[in-house]
Kinemage of the C-alpha trace (Angstrom):
@kinemage 1
@onewidth
@group {chain A} dominant
@subgroup {mainchain}
@vectorlist {calphas} color= white
{ca met a 1} P 8.527 1.334 -35.489
{ca ser a 2} L 5.746 2.754 -37.326
{ca glu a 3} L 3.270 4.770 -36.039
{ca lys a 4} L 0.681 2.122 -36.001
{ca glu a 5} L 2.591 -0.536 -34.286
{ca lys a 6} L 3.119 1.691 -31.275
{ca leu a 7} L -0.220 2.336 -30.689
{ca lys a 8} L -0.637 -0.962 -30.885
{ca arg a 9} L 2.133 -1.892 -28.644
{ca leu a 10} L 0.265 1.343 -26.127
{ca glu a 11} L -3.161 -0.433 -26.614
{ca asp a 12} L -1.448 -3.457 -25.248
{ca ala a 13} L -0.474 -2.024 -22.022
{ca leu a 14} L -3.419 -0.367 -21.201
{ca ser a 15} L -5.161 -3.373 -22.499
{ca tyr a 16} L -8.141 -1.639 -23.858
{ca his a 17} L -8.393 -1.223 -28.001
{ca phe a 18} L -9.446 1.605 -29.604
{ca arg a 19} L -12.506 1.138 -32.158
{ca asp a 20} L -11.553 4.438 -33.606
{ca ala a 21} L -7.702 4.702 -33.051
{ca ser a 22} L -7.572 8.712 -34.191
{ca leu a 23} L -9.261 9.092 -30.583
{ca leu a 24} L -5.639 7.812 -28.590
{ca lys a 25} L -3.674 9.670 -30.982
{ca his a 26} L -5.610 13.158 -30.211
{ca ala a 27} L -4.829 11.843 -26.411
{ca leu a 28} L -1.329 11.509 -27.391
{ca thr a 29} L -0.911 15.458 -28.890
{ca his a 30} L 0.265 17.957 -26.704
{ca pro a 31} L -0.459 21.466 -27.085
{ca ser a 32} L 3.450 22.422 -28.154
{ca tyr a 33} L 2.970 19.810 -30.872
{ca ser a 34} L -0.132 21.512 -32.287
{ca asn a 35} L 0.686 25.374 -31.469
{ca glu a 36} L 3.916 24.410 -33.378
{ca asn a 37} L 2.394 22.815 -36.001
{ca gly a 38} L -0.517 25.929 -36.753
{ca met a 39} L -2.989 23.714 -35.941
{ca pro a 40} L -6.192 24.493 -34.136
{ca lys a 41} L -6.461 24.713 -30.344
{ca glu a 42} L -8.828 21.837 -29.768
{ca ala a 43} L -5.716 19.649 -32.228
{ca ser a 44} L -4.423 19.067 -28.628
{ca asn a 45} L -5.606 16.878 -25.942
{ca gln a 46} L -6.654 19.422 -23.301
{ca arg a 47} L -10.336 19.054 -24.594
{ca leu a 48} L -10.042 15.229 -23.503
{ca glu a 49} L -8.053 15.958 -20.485
{ca phe a 50} L -10.613 18.080 -19.178
{ca leu a 51} L -13.450 15.338 -20.308
{ca gly a 52} L -11.208 12.081 -18.478
{ca asp a 53} L -10.579 14.248 -15.351
{ca ala a 54} L -14.540 13.803 -14.956
{ca val a 55} L -15.183 10.462 -15.704
{ca leu a 56} L -11.913 9.994 -13.275
{ca glu a 57} L -13.320 11.786 -10.355
{ca leu a 58} L -16.944 9.709 -10.868
{ca ala a 59} L -15.141 6.653 -10.958
{ca ser a 60} L -13.222 6.650 -8.238
{ca ser a 61} L -16.101 8.110 -5.922
{ca ser a 62} L -17.694 5.392 -7.267
{ca phe a 63} L -14.645 3.013 -5.843
{ca leu a 64} L -14.923 4.429 -2.800
{ca tyr a 65} L -18.501 4.372 -2.045
{ca ser a 66} L -18.732 0.859 -2.264
{ca lys a 67} L -15.439 0.154 -0.228
{ca glu a 68} L -15.735 -1.729 3.067
{ca pro a 69} L -15.852 -1.258 5.525
{ca val a 70} L -17.929 1.892 4.696
{ca leu a 71} L -15.790 4.913 4.213
{ca gln a 72} L -17.488 8.144 5.777
{ca glu a 73} L -17.475 11.628 3.479
{ca gly a 74} L -14.468 13.179 4.538
{ca glu a 75} L -12.527 9.445 4.402
{ca met a 76} L -13.434 9.234 1.078
{ca thr a 77} L -12.557 12.872 0.293
{ca arg a 78} L -9.518 12.384 1.684
{ca gln a 79} L -8.720 8.849 -0.384
{ca arg a 80} L -9.554 10.279 -3.564
{ca ala a 81} L -7.244 13.376 -3.663
{ca ser a 82} L -4.470 11.067 -2.709
{ca leu a 83} L -5.503 8.376 -5.251
{ca val a 84} L -6.082 10.442 -8.122
{ca cys a 85} L -3.812 13.538 -7.103
{ca glu a 86} L -1.166 14.481 -10.125
{ca ala a 87} L 1.877 12.787 -8.422
{ca ser a 88} L -0.528 9.402 -8.787
{ca leu a 89} L -1.683 9.395 -12.124
{ca ala a 90} L 2.057 9.990 -12.652
{ca tyr a 91} L 3.186 7.188 -11.276
{ca ala a 92} L 0.674 5.148 -12.774
{ca ala a 93} L 1.653 6.798 -16.209
{ca arg a 94} L 4.806 5.502 -16.315
{ca asn a 95} L 3.708 1.820 -15.488
{ca ile a 96} L 2.689 1.633 -18.864
{ca arg a 97} L 5.849 4.041 -20.431
{ca leu a 98} L 3.063 6.844 -21.702
{ca tyr a 99} L 6.220 8.858 -21.788
{ca glu a 100} L 6.902 6.902 -24.708
{ca tyr a 101} L 3.910 7.998 -26.692
{ca ile a 102} L 2.984 11.648 -25.842
{ca val a 103} L 3.711 13.519 -29.222
{ca leu a 104} L 5.209 17.161 -28.132
{ca gly a 105} L 7.011 20.218 -30.165
{ca lys a 106} L 10.581 20.110 -30.909
{ca gly a 107} L 11.602 22.721 -28.364
{ca glu a 108} L 9.659 20.017 -25.662
{ca leu a 109} L 10.850 17.285 -26.843
{ca arg a 110} L 14.420 18.357 -26.591
{ca glu a 111} L 13.587 19.208 -22.448
{ca gly a 112} L 12.186 16.240 -22.357
{ca ile a 113} L 8.921 17.299 -20.605
{ca gln a 114} L 7.257 14.328 -21.594
{ca met a 115} L 8.953 13.024 -18.017
{ca leu a 116} L 7.259 15.480 -16.475
{ca asp a 117} L 4.535 14.849 -13.387
{ca ser a 118} L 2.361 17.332 -14.964
{ca val a 119} L 2.676 15.941 -18.707
{ca leu a 120} L 2.178 12.243 -17.328
{ca ser a 121} L -0.936 13.141 -15.683
{ca asp a 122} L -2.706 15.483 -17.932
{ca ala a 123} L -1.893 12.498 -20.598
{ca met a 124} L -3.452 10.157 -18.751
{ca glu a 125} L -6.341 12.236 -18.068
{ca ala a 126} L -6.778 12.837 -21.685
{ca val a 127} L -6.461 8.981 -22.446
{ca ile a 128} L -9.287 8.245 -19.740
{ca gly a 129} L -11.326 10.522 -21.919
{ca ala a 130} L -10.894 9.019 -24.921
{ca ile a 131} L -11.544 5.346 -23.691
{ca tyr a 132} L -14.883 7.063 -23.055
{ca leu a 133} L -15.773 8.721 -26.175
{ca asp a 134} L -14.780 5.566 -27.521
{ca gly a 135} L -16.100 2.236 -25.058
{ca gly a 136} L -18.625 4.454 -22.607
{ca phe a 137} L -18.233 4.555 -19.339
{ca asp a 138} L -18.416 1.109 -18.353
{ca glu a 139} L -14.820 0.519 -20.337
{ca ala a 140} L -13.340 4.116 -18.592
{ca glu a 141} L -14.125 2.941 -15.305
{ca ala a 142} L -12.763 -0.781 -15.872
{ca phe a 143} L -9.896 0.866 -17.172
{ca ile a 144} L -9.172 3.236 -13.938
{ca arg a 145} L -10.302 0.192 -11.600
{ca arg a 146} L -7.543 -1.579 -13.261
{ca gly a 147} L -4.872 0.754 -14.801
{ca ile a 148} L -4.507 3.318 -11.839
{ca leu a 149} L -6.843 3.453 -8.370
{ca ser a 150} L -5.797 -0.826 -8.012
{ca phe a 151} L -2.270 0.780 -8.712
{ca val a 152} L -1.917 2.992 -6.721
{ca glu a 153} L -3.889 1.509 -3.941
{ca lys a 154} L -1.340 -0.892 -4.056
{ca arg a 155} L 1.358 1.627 -3.853
{ca glu a 156} L -0.038 3.373 -0.894
{ca leu a 157} L 0.028 0.187 1.096
{ca lys a 158} L 3.595 0.349 1.221
{ca lys a 159} L 3.750 3.921 1.993
{ca asp a 160} L 2.513 4.378 5.456
{ca ala a 161} L 1.589 1.362 5.918
{ca lys a 162} L 1.734 1.284 9.911
{ca thr a 163} L -0.166 4.477 10.324
{ca met a 164} L -2.368 2.668 7.973
{ca leu a 165} L -2.817 -0.293 9.805
{ca gln a 166} L -3.591 1.444 13.016
{ca glu a 167} L -6.420 3.688 11.729
{ca phe a 168} L -8.115 0.672 9.847
{ca leu a 169} L -7.686 -1.261 13.355
{ca ser a 170} L -9.011 1.709 15.088
{ca arg a 171} L -12.623 1.481 14.104
{ca glu a 172} L -12.922 -1.483 16.256
{ca lys a 173} L -10.487 -0.501 19.028
{ca lys a 174} L -7.784 -3.273 17.868
{ca val a 175} L -4.340 -2.209 18.202
{ca pro a 176} L -1.655 -4.058 16.181
{ca ser a 177} L 1.467 -4.832 17.895
{ca tyr a 178} L 5.138 -5.736 16.414
{ca thr a 179} L 7.385 -8.898 18.038
{ca leu a 180} L 10.942 -9.123 16.734
{ca leu a 181} L 11.489 -12.295 15.297
{ca glu a 182} L 15.063 -12.048 14.561
{ca glu a 183} L 17.741 -9.605 14.649
{ca ser a 184} L 21.004 -10.884 13.207
{ca gly a 185} L 24.089 -8.918 11.373
{ca pro a 186} L 27.018 -6.835 12.032
{ca asp a 187} L 25.813 -3.301 12.658
{ca his a 188} L 26.833 -2.183 9.607
{ca asp a 189} L 24.627 -4.643 7.753
{ca lys a 190} L 21.781 -5.784 9.903
{ca phe a 191} L 19.025 -7.837 9.297
{ca phe a 192} L 15.479 -8.123 11.176
{ca arg a 193} L 12.423 -10.334 11.068
{ca ile a 194} L 9.251 -8.838 13.049
{ca ala a 195} L 5.842 -10.015 13.095
{ca val a 196} L 2.600 -8.188 13.374
{ca met a 197} L 0.110 -9.322 15.598
{ca val a 198} L -3.824 -8.556 15.448
{ca ser a 199} L -5.550 -10.158 18.720
{ca gly a 200} L -3.500 -13.015 19.164
{ca ile a 201} L -3.274 -13.783 14.898
{ca cys a 202} L 0.108 -13.210 13.123
{ca met a 203} L -1.110 -11.228 10.160
{ca gly a 204} L 2.356 -10.615 8.602
{ca ile a 205} L 6.170 -11.073 8.779
{ca gly a 206} L 8.066 -8.155 7.479
{ca glu a 207} L 11.797 -8.122 6.957
{ca gly a 208} L 14.213 -5.278 6.164
{ca ser a 209} L 17.354 -3.745 6.973
{ca ser a 210} L 16.140 -2.135 10.072
{ca lys a 211} L 13.157 -2.086 12.498
{ca lys a 212} L 10.804 0.310 10.920
{ca arg a 213} L 11.306 -1.057 7.656
{ca ala a 214} L 10.367 -4.490 8.682
{ca glu a 215} L 7.763 -3.341 10.370
{ca gln a 216} L 6.473 -1.195 7.324
{ca asp a 217} L 7.032 -4.312 5.411
{ca ala a 218} L 4.547 -6.768 8.061
{ca ala a 219} L 1.909 -4.093 8.197
{ca gly a 220} L 1.402 -3.543 4.563
{ca gln a 221} L 1.134 -7.294 4.372
{ca ala a 222} L -1.626 -7.300 6.774
{ca leu a 223} L -2.568 -4.671 5.209
{ca glu a 224} L -3.025 -6.464 2.136
{ca lys a 225} L -4.499 -9.423 3.839
{ca leu a 226} L -7.096 -7.290 5.736
{ca lys a 227} L -8.830 -5.063 2.976
{ca gly a 228} L -7.447 -7.680 -0.655
{ca glu a 229} L -8.538 -10.596 0.751
{ca ser a 230} L -11.544 -9.807 2.872
{ca ile a 231} L -10.419 -11.076 5.999
{ca tyr a 232} L -11.369 -8.109 8.001
{ca gln a 233} L -15.303 -8.332 9.161
{ca ala a 234} L -17.438 -5.269 9.991
{ca ser a 235} L -18.440 -7.431 12.984
{ca gly a 236} L -15.170 -6.549 13.981
{ca ser a 237} L -13.422 -9.728 13.934
{ca val a 238} L -10.394 -10.974 11.918
{ca gly a 239} L -11.406 -13.904 9.803
{ca gly a 240} L -12.197 -16.007 13.403
{ca asp a 241} L -12.054 -15.967 16.580
{ca ala a 242} L -9.040 -14.388 19.330
{ca phe a 243} L -7.285 -17.113 18.484
{ca gly a 244} L -7.332 -17.266 14.826
{ca asn a 245} L -9.616 -20.390 14.676
{ca gly a 246} L -10.761 -20.839 11.348
{ca thr a 247} L -9.199 -18.464 9.369
{ca gly a 248} L -6.190 -20.379 7.906
{ca gln a 249} L -4.067 -16.947 9.220
{ca met a 250} L -0.863 -17.517 11.345
{ca arg a 251} L -1.171 -17.009 14.730
{ca val a 252} L 0.946 -18.049 18.167
{ca asn a 253} L 0.208 -20.598 19.819
{ca thr a 254} L 0.757 -21.545 23.413
{ca ala a 255} L 4.234 -23.090 22.483
{ca gly a 256} L 4.862 -19.640 20.797
{ca ser a 257} L 5.686 -20.920 17.652
{ca leu a 258} L 3.902 -19.527 14.359
{ca thr a 259} L 1.337 -21.684 13.374
{ca asn a 260} L 1.490 -22.172 9.225
{ca gly a 261} L 4.742 -20.046 9.453
{ca pro a 262} L 8.550 -20.130 10.908
{ca lys a 263} L 9.531 -21.778 13.908
{ca ala a 264} L 10.159 -20.006 16.613
{ca glu a 265} L 13.082 -20.555 19.295
{ca ile a 266} L 12.805 -22.946 21.562
{ca pro a 267} L 12.102 -21.608 24.391
{ca gly a 268} L 14.804 -19.820 26.496
{ca ser a 269} L 17.722 -20.151 23.690
{ca gly a 270} L 17.414 -17.186 20.667
{ca thr a 271} L 19.714 -18.429 17.810
{ca asp a 272} L 21.948 -14.866 18.625
{ca gly a 273} L 22.583 -15.513 22.011
{ca ser a 274} L 19.349 -13.135 23.457
{ca lys a 275} L 17.131 -14.668 25.811
{ca ala a 276} L 13.784 -15.975 24.519
{ca asp a 277} L 10.338 -15.457 26.938
{ca thr a 278} L 8.258 -18.224 27.824
{ca thr a 279} L 6.674 -18.164 24.713
{ca gly a 280} L 9.409 -19.369 22.742
{ca ile a 281} L 9.157 -15.587 21.144
{ca lys a 282} L 12.518 -14.355 21.551
{ca leu a 283} L 12.103 -10.068 22.649
{ca gly a 284} L 15.870 -9.095 21.434
{ca lys a 285} L 19.229 -8.344 23.013
{ca pro a 286} L 18.204 -6.979 26.373
{ca glu a 287} L 18.360 -10.538 28.788
{ca gly a 288} L 15.517 -10.149 31.897
{ca asp a 289} L 16.322 -11.985 35.169
{ca asp a 290} L 13.695 -14.679 36.781
{ca ala a 291} L 11.879 -12.236 38.180
{ca gly a 292} L 11.071 -10.178 34.783
{ca ile a 293} L 13.843 -7.124 35.500
{ca gly a 294} L 15.382 -6.845 32.032
{ca thr a 295} L 19.247 -5.325 32.172
{ca asp a 296} L 18.115 -1.476 31.426
{ca gly a 297} L 15.802 -1.578 33.948
{ca ala a 298} L 12.433 -1.821 32.160
{ca glu a 299} L 9.723 -3.771 34.087
{ca ser a 300} L 8.023 -7.127 32.014
{ca asp a 301} L 5.339 -9.051 32.347
{ca glu a 302} L 5.180 -12.355 33.214
{ca gln a 303} L 5.588 -13.210 29.772
{ca gly a 304} L 8.461 -11.285 29.410
{ca gln a 305} L 7.038 -8.481 27.430
{ca val a 306} L 8.465 -5.114 28.158
{ca ala a 307} L 6.074 -2.786 29.899
{ca gly a 308} L 4.242 -0.311 28.009
{ca lys a 309} L 4.868 -2.217 24.809
{ca pro a 310} L 1.556 -4.216 23.144
{ca lys a 311} L 1.287 -7.690 25.410
{ca val a 312} L -1.012 -10.707 24.916
{ca asp a 313} L -3.329 -11.301 28.070
{ca thr a 314} L -4.756 -14.686 28.705
{ca ala a 315} L -7.389 -14.337 26.015
{ca gly a 316} L -5.552 -13.698 23.568
{ca gln a 317} L -6.677 -9.745 22.743
{ca met a 318} L -4.302 -6.838 22.395
{ca gln a 319} L -3.907 -4.588 25.328
{ca ala a 320} L -1.604 -1.722 24.048
{ca asp a 321} L -1.074 1.917 25.112
{ca ala a 322} L -3.166 3.429 21.228
{ca lys a 323} L -0.690 5.976 20.914
{ca ala a 324} L 1.080 5.180 17.831
{ca asp a 325} L 4.378 4.294 17.358
{ca ala a 326} L 6.294 7.471 16.650
{ca glu a 327} L 8.644 5.333 14.392
{ca gly a 328} L 7.913 4.202 11.213
{ca gln a 329} L 5.462 7.367 10.994
{ca val a 330} L 5.194 8.939 7.729
{ca pro a 331} L 3.900 12.294 6.431
{ca asp a 332} L 0.366 11.584 4.757
{ca thr a 333} L 0.970 13.202 1.379
{ca cys a 334} L 0.992 11.858 -2.086
{ca ile a 335} L 4.411 11.307 -3.171
């Protein structure tokens, strides 16, 4: 494949086509190549990297400033640091296989340094600088939002989704709760299905080989709905009333079935032999007696929910300990 064809393929991956292709070539030139070939320092991508870093900071700041619900300065600073850190830029660069196009010196090429986060993130910033010089800030900002911020933000939703959902809802004094819908399989190959509820509305159903993974999956779905589809309103309502009317979202009705979702078991008959409560939502393995006392001694309320766990009152409002569930917590770092 010729150099021109390679650059054309990269432009397709960037969804941006350069008027001046030499700018893209410049952005891909690592200092090791220019040094090895006796070229001046400015022949490398370092100056474009410097420019791209400034453009990226402005574009990401604007992106966070325009988000709803409104973010305060400290939160914007934290999120920006996470979205545009070295690891995030490298993650986005790998998505477009940028490592295939970086021009290196012979020694560095043998060492394979094009796969390092530092090299990839520098090249990505240089590409941003090149787009800015070629097409202006609007084109550079569009690429940053499309190719980095939105892409990395989706990844962030999957990472530490339970904590992010809890923080997101805490602004309106709401707490998510997780309901076990299914537990099956032998001990070495378990399968769990778990629903995440917000004010009586089922916002997501996750699956996984452990409760932690299923809850993270469900929380990620809830965040995508709340943020991506703007269901979450600044007034604190989640797309309708506490019963989910007018939202089109899944909710639990009085019979315990998930509207627009998987049908719950017949009350009192879990498919794996576990006892279901009076609402038809299966609570798991421990069976309770008629007084609502589980076999492990935990006291239950009249709906069969174990004391201390989130529950739904007669108005469908969530009541729960505001303390975050230790299960599924992930350090708030950029990985």
